[in-house]
C-alpha positions as CSV (number, residue, x, y, z in Angstrom):
1,X,141.1,-46.4,224.8
2,X,144.1,-46.1,226.9
3,X,145.8,-49.2,228.3
4,X,147.4,-49.3,231.8
5,X,150.1,-51.4,233.2
6,X,148.4,-53.5,235.8
7,X,150.2,-53.6,239.1
8,X,149.4,-57.1,240.0
9,X,150.1,-58.9,236.6
10,X,152.4,-56.3,234.9
11,X,150.3,-56.4,231.8
12,X,148.9,-53.7,229.7
13,X,145.1,-53.8,230.2
14,X,142.4,-51.6,228.7
15,X,141.4,-49.0,231.3
16,X,137.7,-49.5,230.4
17,X,135.7,-52.3,228.5
18,X,132.6,-50.3,227.9
19,X,131.2,-47.0,226.9
20,X,131.5,-45.7,230.6
21,X,134.6,-45.7,232.8
22,X,134.9,-45.9,236.5
23,X,137.9,-44.8,238.6
24,X,138.7,-44.8,242.3
25,X,141.7,-42.8,243.5
26,X,142.8,-42.8,247.2
27,X,142.9,-39.1,248.2
28,X,144.7,-37.0,250.9
29,X,144.7,-37.0,254.7
30,X,144.3,-33.3,255.1
31,X,146.7,-32.1,257.6
32,X,149.1,-30.4,255.5
33,X,149.1,-28.4,252.2
34,X,149.5,-30.3,248.9
35,X,153.1,-31.3,248.1
36,X,154.7,-32.1,244.8
37,X,154.3,-35.8,245.5
38,X,150.6,-35.4,245.7
39,X,150.5,-33.3,242.6
40,X,152.4,-35.8,240.5
41,X,150.0,-38.5,241.6
42,X,146.7,-36.8,240.9
43,X,148.1,-35.2,237.6
44,X,148.7,-38.8,236.5
45,X,145.0,-39.7,237.0
46,X,143.9,-36.4,235.4
47,X,145.8,-37.6,232.3
48,X,143.7,-40.8,232.4
49,X,140.4,-38.9,232.7
50,X,141.4,-36.7,229.8
51,X,142.5,-39.5,227.7
52,X,139.3,-41.6,228.4
53,X,137.1,-38.7,227.5
54,X,139.1,-37.9,224.3
55,X,138.9,-41.6,223.3
56,X,135.1,-41.4,223.4
57,X,134.1,-42.6,226.9
58,X,130.5,-41.6,227.2
59,X,131.0,-41.0,230.9
60,X,133.9,-41.1,233.4
61,X,132.8,-41.5,237.1
62,X,135.9,-40.6,239.1
63,X,135.6,-41.0,242.9
64,X,138.2,-39.7,245.4
65,X,138.1,-40.0,249.1
66,X,139.4,-37.6,251.8
67,X,140.5,-39.3,255.0
68,X,139.3,-36.4,257.3
69,X,139.6,-38.3,260.4
70,X,142.8,-40.2,261.2
71,X,145.7,-40.4,263.6
72,X,148.1,-38.2,261.7
73,X,145.4,-35.4,261.4
74,X,144.4,-35.6,265.0
75,X,148.0,-35.5,266.1
76,X,148.7,-32.4,264.0
77,X,145.6,-30.6,265.4
78,X,146.6,-31.5,269.0
79,X,150.1,-30.3,268.4
80,X,148.9,-26.9,266.9
81,X,146.0,-26.6,269.4
82,X,143.4,-26.4,266.7
83,X,140.1,-28.1,266.1
84,X,140.6,-31.2,263.9
85,X,137.5,-30.4,262.0
86,X,138.7,-26.9,261.0
87,X,142.2,-28.3,260.2
88,X,140.8,-30.9,257.9
89,X,138.4,-28.4,256.2
90,X,141.1,-25.8,255.6
91,X,143.7,-28.2,254.2
92,X,141.1,-29.9,252.0
93,X,140.1,-26.5,250.5
94,X,143.7,-25.8,250.0
95,X,144.3,-29.0,248.2
96,X,141.3,-28.3,245.9
97,X,142.7,-24.9,245.1
98,X,146.2,-26.2,244.3
99,X,144.6,-28.9,242.0
100,X,142.6,-26.2,240.3
101,X,145.6,-24.1,239.6
102,X,147.3,-27.1,238.1
103,X,144.2,-27.8,235.9
104,X,143.4,-31.1,237.5
105,X,139.8,-31.9,236.6
106,X,137.8,-32.4,239.9
107,X,136.5,-35.8,240.7
108,X,132.9,-36.6,240.1
109,X,132.6,-37.3,243.9
110,X,135.0,-36.2,246.6
111,X,134.0,-37.9,249.7
112,X,135.2,-37.5,253.3
113,X,135.4,-40.4,255.7
114,X,133.3,-38.6,258.2
115,X,130.5,-38.1,255.5
116,X,130.9,-41.9,254.6
117,X,130.3,-43.2,258.1
118,X,127.0,-44.7,257.4
119,X,128.2,-46.7,254.3
120,X,131.4,-47.6,256.2
121,X,129.1,-49.1,259.0
122,X,127.0,-51.0,256.3
123,X,130.1,-52.8,254.7
124,X,131.4,-53.5,258.2
125,X,128.1,-55.0,259.1
126,X,128.4,-57.3,255.9
127,X,131.8,-58.4,257.1
128,X,130.4,-59.2,260.6
129,X,127.7,-61.2,259.1
130,X,130.2,-63.4,257.1
131,X,132.1,-64.0,260.3
132,X,135.1,-61.9,259.1
133,X,135.4,-59.6,262.1
134,X,136.4,-60.1,265.8
135,X,137.3,-58.0,268.8
136,X,140.5,-57.3,270.4
137,X,139.6,-55.6,273.7
138,X,136.9,-53.0,272.3
139,X,138.6,-52.7,268.8
140,X,137.1,-54.6,265.7
141,X,139.6,-56.4,263.3
142,X,139.2,-58.0,260.0
143,X,140.5,-61.6,259.9
144,X,142.7,-62.0,256.9
145,X,141.9,-65.7,256.8
146,X,138.4,-64.8,255.7
147,X,139.7,-64.0,252.3
148,X,141.3,-67.0,250.5
149,X,142.3,-64.4,247.6
150,X,144.3,-62.2,250.1
151,X,147.6,-61.4,248.3
152,X,146.1,-61.3,244.8
153,X,147.4,-57.6,244.3
154,X,150.8,-57.8,245.9
155,X,151.5,-61.4,247.3
156,X,153.6,-64.3,245.9
157,X,153.2,-64.6,242.1
158,X,152.4,-60.9,241.4
159,X,154.8,-58.4,240.3
160,X,155.4,-57.1,243.8
161,X,155.8,-60.7,244.9
162,X,155.7,-59.8,248.7
163,X,156.3,-62.7,251.0
164,X,154.4,-62.8,254.3
165,X,157.4,-61.6,256.3
166,X,157.7,-58.6,253.9
167,X,154.1,-57.8,254.2
168,X,154.4,-57.8,257.9
169,X,157.3,-55.4,257.8
170,X,155.4,-53.0,255.4
171,X,152.3,-53.2,257.5
172,X,154.3,-52.0,260.5
173,X,155.9,-49.2,258.5
174,X,152.5,-48.1,257.0
175,X,150.2,-47.7,259.9
176,X,149.5,-51.2,260.7
177,X,150.0,-53.0,264.1
178,X,151.2,-56.5,263.3
179,X,152.5,-57.0,266.9
180,X,149.4,-56.3,268.8
181,X,148.6,-59.0,271.4
182,X,145.3,-60.7,270.9
183,X,145.2,-60.5,267.1
184,X,144.7,-63.9,265.3
185,X,147.2,-62.9,262.5
186,X,149.7,-60.1,262.3
187,X,148.1,-59.0,259.1
188,X,144.7,-58.6,260.4
189,X,143.7,-54.9,260.2
190,X,141.5,-52.5,262.1
191,X,138.0,-51.9,260.9
192,X,136.6,-50.0,263.9
193,X,138.6,-48.2,266.5
194,X,137.0,-47.9,269.9
195,X,136.6,-44.4,271.4
196,X,139.7,-43.0,273.2
197,X,139.7,-40.2,275.6
198,X,139.9,-36.9,273.8
199,X,139.3,-38.4,270.2
200,X,136.4,-37.9,268.0
201,X,133.9,-40.9,268.1
202,X,130.5,-41.7,266.5
203,X,127.8,-44.4,267.4
204,X,127.7,-47.7,265.7
205,X,126.7,-51.2,266.1
206,X,130.2,-51.9,267.2
207,X,130.2,-49.2,269.9
208,X,131.4,-45.6,269.8
209,X,134.5,-45.1,267.9
210,X,135.7,-44.4,264.3
211,X,136.6,-46.4,261.2
212,X,139.9,-47.9,260.1
213,X,141.5,-46.7,256.9
214,X,141.2,-49.7,254.6
215,X,137.5,-50.3,255.2
216,X,137.0,-46.6,254.4
217,X,138.0,-46.9,250.8
218,X,136.3,-50.3,250.3
219,X,133.0,-48.7,251.5
220,X,133.3,-45.6,249.4
221,X,134.5,-47.2,246.1
222,X,131.8,-49.9,246.2
223,X,129.1,-47.4,247.2
224,X,129.8,-44.9,244.4
225,X,131.0,-47.1,241.7
226,X,129.5,-50.5,242.3
227,X,130.9,-53.8,243.5
228,X,133.1,-54.1,240.5
229,X,134.7,-50.9,238.6
230,X,137.5,-50.3,236.2
231,X,140.6,-48.7,237.9
232,X,141.9,-48.5,241.4
233,X,144.8,-45.9,241.4
234,X,147.0,-44.2,243.9
235,X,150.7,-43.9,244.9
236,X,152.9,-47.1,244.8
237,X,153.1,-46.9,248.6
238,X,149.5,-48.0,248.8
239,X,149.9,-51.2,247.0
240,X,150.3,-52.9,250.5
241,X,148.7,-52.8,252.8
242,X,146.0,-50.3,251.8
243,X,145.0,-51.4,248.3
244,X,145.5,-55.1,249.1
245,X,143.3,-54.8,252.3
246,X,140.6,-52.7,250.7
247,X,140.1,-55.1,248.0
248,X,140.1,-57.9,250.5
249,X,137.3,-56.3,252.5
250,X,135.2,-55.9,249.4
251,X,135.8,-59.5,248.2
252,X,134.5,-60.7,251.6
253,X,131.7,-58.4,251.9
254,X,130.2,-58.9,248.5
255,X,130.9,-62.7,248.0
256,X,129.9,-64.6,246.0
257,X,130.0,-62.1,243.3
258,X,132.1,-63.3,240.3
259,X,134.3,-60.2,240.4
260,X,134.7,-57.6,243.0
261,X,136.5,-54.3,243.2
262,X,138.9,-53.2,240.4
263,X,139.7,-54.7,237.1
264,X,143.1,-52.8,236.9
265,X,145.4,-51.4,239.5
266,X,147.7,-48.6,238.6
267,X,150.2,-46.8,240.8
268,X,152.2,-43.7,240.5
269,X,155.9,-43.7,241.5
270,X,157.4,-41.8,244.5
271,X,158.9,-38.2,244.2
272,X,162.0,-37.7,246.3
273,X,163.7,-34.4,247.4
274,X,167.1,-33.8,248.8
275,X,167.8,-37.5,248.4
276,X,164.8,-39.0,250.3
277,X,161.2,-39.9,249.4
278,X,159.1,-36.8,249.8
279,X,156.9,-37.3,252.9
280,X,155.4,-35.4,255.7
281,X,157.2,-37.6,258.3
282,X,160.6,-36.5,256.9
283,X,159.6,-32.9,256.5
284,X,161.2,-32.6,253.1
285,X,158.3,-31.2,251.2
286,X,157.9,-28.9,248.4
287,X,154.6,-27.4,248.5
288,X,152.5,-26.5,245.4
289,X,151.1,-23.5,247.1
290,X,154.4,-22.1,248.2
291,X,155.7,-22.4,244.5
292,X,152.6,-20.5,243.2
293,X,153.0,-17.8,246.0
294,X,156.6,-17.3,244.7
295,X,155.3,-16.7,241.3
296,X,156.0,-20.0,239.6
297,X,153.7,-20.5,236.5
298,X,151.3,-23.4,237.4
299,X,151.7,-24.6,233.9
300,X,155.6,-24.9,234.4
301,X,154.8,-27.0,237.6
302,X,152.5,-29.3,235.6
303,X,155.0,-29.7,232.8
304,X,157.7,-30.6,235.4
305,X,155.4,-33.4,236.6
306,X,154.6,-34.6,233.2
307,X,158.3,-34.7,232.1
308,X,158.3,-38.0,234.2
309,X,156.4,-41.3,233.5
310,X,153.7,-41.6,236.2
311,X,155.0,-45.1,237.3
312,X,158.6,-43.9,237.7
313,X,160.4,-42.7,241.0
314,X,162.1,-39.4,240.5
315,X,163.6,-36.4,242.3
316,X,162.4,-32.8,242.4
317,X,165.2,-30.3,241.8
318,X,165.6,-26.8,240.7
319,X,166.8,-28.1,237.4
320,X,163.6,-29.9,236.9
321,X,161.6,-26.8,237.3
322,X,164.0,-24.7,235.1
323,X,163.7,-27.2,232.3
324,X,159.9,-27.1,232.5
325,X,160.0,-23.3,232.4
326,X,162.2,-23.4,229.4
327,X,159.9,-25.9,227.6
328,X,156.8,-23.8,228.4
329,X,158.5,-20.7,227.0
330,X,159.7,-22.5,223.9
331,X,156.1,-23.9,223.2
332,X,154.7,-20.5,223.7
333,X,157.1,-18.9,221.5
334,X,156.6,-21.5,218.7
335,X,152.8,-21.0,218.9
336,X,153.2,-17.0,218.7
337,X,155.5,-17.3,215.7
338,X,154.2,-20.4,213.8
339,X,153.2,-18.7,210.5
340,X,154.4,-21.4,208.3
341,X,152.9,-24.5,210.1
342,X,150.4,-26.7,208.2
343,X,147.3,-28.5,209.3
344,X,149.0,-31.8,208.5
345,X,151.8,-31.0,210.9
346,X,149.3,-30.3,213.7
347,X,147.2,-33.5,213.0
348,X,150.4,-35.5,213.3
349,X,151.0,-33.8,216.7
350,X,147.4,-34.7,217.8
351,X,147.9,-38.3,216.6
352,X,151.3,-38.6,218.4
353,X,150.0,-37.2,221.7
354,X,147.0,-39.6,221.5
355,X,149.1,-42.6,220.8
356,X,151.6,-41.8,223.6
357,X,148.8,-41.3,226.2
358,X,146.9,-44.4,225.2
359,X,150.1,-46.5,225.9
360,X,150.1,-46.4,229.6
361,X,149.8,-42.6,229.8
362,X,153.3,-42.1,228.4
363,X,153.4,-38.3,229.0
364,X,157.1,-37.9,228.4
365,X,156.7,-39.2,224.9
366,X,153.7,-36.9,224.4
367,X,155.7,-33.9,225.4
368,X,158.5,-35.0,223.0
369,X,155.9,-34.9,220.2
370,X,155.0,-31.1,220.9
371,X,158.8,-30.5,221.4
372,X,159.6,-31.6,217.9
373,X,156.8,-29.5,216.4
374,X,157.9,-26.5,218.3
375,X,161.5,-26.8,217.3
376,X,160.4,-27.2,213.7
377,X,158.0,-24.2,214.0
378,X,160.8,-21.9,215.7
379,X,163.1,-22.8,212.8
380,X,160.8,-21.9,210.2
381,X,159.5,-18.6,211.8
382,X,160.7,-15.4,210.4
383,X,161.7,-13.0,213.3
384,X,160.5,-9.9,211.2
385,X,157.2,-11.4,210.1
386,X,154.7,-12.4,212.8
387,X,151.3,-12.8,211.3
388,X,150.0,-14.8,214.3
389,X,149.4,-18.5,214.7
390,X,147.5,-20.4,211.9
391,X,145.0,-23.1,212.1
392,X,147.8,-25.7,212.7
393,X,149.2,-23.9,215.7
394,X,145.6,-23.5,217.1
395,X,145.2,-27.4,216.9
396,X,148.5,-27.9,218.7
397,X,147.4,-25.5,221.4
398,X,144.0,-27.3,221.7
399,X,145.8,-30.6,221.9
400,X,148.1,-29.4,224.8
401,X,145.1,-28.0,226.6
402,X,142.6,-30.8,226.3
403,X,145.0,-33.9,226.5
404,X,147.8,-32.7,228.6
405,X,146.1,-29.9,230.7
406,X,148.5,-27.3,229.6
407,X,147.2,-24.0,228.9
408,X,149.3,-22.1,226.5
């Protein structure tokens, strides 16, 4: 079974401890097409699912949310004069098509925030019953003080080791409102936003409005995976505040359970472009759909992503894509001409790829294993005799397909 580097402790921890695995991954806010940063993150967790299945997991339950009502989505819809529901639906379908092109296995459950409103209200009611919620004007906030374990993922003593001041700064940068008057603590976060003119709203015991972001994921994860599950994953920009606060909501809502929320937290690095982190706010995006429309082989895009360890920060460049195209061509040429390969060589490739992926999803090391096989196969191949790939080459092809998601 694969081991992952846990974000809180820095230790390598088994991704699952039983015959079945449970994974929650934070999904997109669907107001723009899938960019390479998204693709890198979801390809990483696709490797995790593939590795778990190959290692013998009887079942992998993979849940992903879609934040299909939120400020950025509403702002984009208003800017473009479009119905926010149509925008969310179109961009969600575009995201699904891009993931399919990159051979990312679909999650077991893909749940939108609007669809999840009843379960979000239920967990919010549990928080209210425990005295963890309070009003600021008509908005409802979660009191951080209700959770003595707040900071267990990213606070002092963890790998992130964020101080309270650093948390406040990150909260302000990432959608929070630490300076709002009337809050009991700058880090208290919104659970239910009261209806504003011109914004969508739904009835609830807290009045008409819509849910906050952090409670959305706490509700969906616990509803579909149980109070405790194996892996919480996402981009590294979600460590704080999103994953910290979602876990905090769940701990308070389901106390006194011995263990609540994820055993392991795993986070993907950020992809930059033109010297800056790739983000919608900066506008420096490379879209998967645009690359595909320009005729780029989706397997080259996937190889470009896998050439970097999922936890690393890296930059997308033309050279990165060119190197991936060259690697893809070399692998395919080796498979087409590998007439002298042996089953033992291919078994070594399979074992090497498995070993690499089980060690914190080390995709670059896995690619290097197939690179070495391809180089040897090409060196042995006769340019005048091409009898077609033997059984060894077929096993290498199957290894790349099943474990790395690369169709050759």
